[in-house]
C-alpha positions in Angstrom: 157.9 48.4 19.2 158.7 44.7 19.4 160.2 43.6 22.6 162.0 40.3 23.3 162.3 39.0 26.9 164.5 36.0 27.6 164.3 34.0 30.8 165.1 30.7 32.3 168.9 30.9 32.6 170.9 29.9 35.6 173.9 28.0 37.1 174.0 24.4 36.2 176.4 21.5 36.6 177.7 19.8 33.6 175.2 17.3 32.3 172.3 19.3 33.6 169.3 20.7 31.7 167.6 24.0 31.4 164.7 25.4 29.4 164.9 29.0 28.1 161.9 31.0 27.1 161.6 34.0 24.8 158.4 36.1 25.1 157.8 38.3 22.1 155.5 41.3 22.1 154.0 42.6 18.9 152.7 40.9 15.8 155.9 39.7 14.1 156.3 36.4 15.9 154.2 34.1 13.9 155.4 35.6 10.6 159.1 35.1 10.9 161.8 32.5 11.5 163.2 32.9 15.0 166.5 32.0 16.5 168.4 31.5 19.7 171.8 33.2 19.8 174.5 33.1 22.4 177.5 35.2 23.2 180.3 33.9 25.4 182.9 36.2 27.0 185.3 37.5 24.4 183.5 35.8 21.5 181.1 37.0 18.9 177.4 36.3 19.1 176.5 33.1 17.3 173.3 31.4 16.2 172.8 28.1 18.0 169.3 27.2 16.8 166.6 28.4 14.5 163.0 27.6 13.7 160.9 28.7 10.8 157.3 30.0 11.1 156.2 26.5 10.1 158.4 24.7 12.6 161.4 23.6 10.6 164.5 23.6 12.8 168.2 23.9 12.3 171.1 23.7 14.8 174.7 24.6 15.2 176.9 21.5 15.1 178.0 22.2 18.7 174.5 21.8 20.1 173.0 19.3 17.7 171.4 16.4 19.5 171.5 18.3 22.9 169.3 21.4 22.3 165.8 21.5 21.0 164.1 24.7 19.8 160.3 25.0 19.7 157.7 27.7 19.4 154.1 28.4 20.4 152.7 30.9 18.0 149.5 31.2 20.0 151.5 32.3 23.0 154.1 34.4 21.1 156.7 32.4 22.9 159.8 30.4 21.8 161.7 27.9 23.9 165.1 26.3 23.9 165.5 23.0 25.8 169.1 22.4 26.6 170.2 18.9 27.8 173.6 17.5 28.6 175.0 20.9 29.2 178.7 21.5 28.9 181.0 24.2 30.3 181.4 25.5 26.8 177.7 26.3 26.7 178.3 29.1 29.2 177.1 32.3 27.6 174.4 34.9 27.6 171.6 33.6 25.5 169.4 35.9 23.3 166.5 35.4 21.0 165.7 37.4 17.8 164.4 36.8 14.4 166.5 34.8 11.9 168.3 36.6 10.5 168.4 39.1 13.3 167.3 42.7 13.0 163.5 42.8 12.9 163.5 43.4 16.7 165.8 45.0 19.1 168.0 42.7 21.2 166.8 42.0 24.7 168.9 41.7 27.8 169.4 38.0 27.3 169.6 35.3 30.0 172.8 34.1 31.5 173.6 30.4 31.4 176.6 29.2 33.4 177.7 25.6 33.3 180.2 24.8 36.0 181.0 22.2 38.6 
């Protein structure tokens, strides 16, 4: 069974930076496009960044220019570098395939941006 484990979240002041990691067990990682998703309180989960198996990236308009998604297929790990954090980035961040569904959702990692 494929497992996803997110890490790297925390409490940051506006303007700060974080790097999230997603460790993927199983053999699917290098085969599929992957994405970072987030869910803020009272809101639906949304895709914020995606990366194909070959490394092509796409971003939601709200994070474009601030977030960078990357992947290391040899390590079965995906990353999300988040710069210039804003309070509206506060959410639980999850990773999954893009589109989601080829793996169970992990527990996510909480990112809180507050002064």
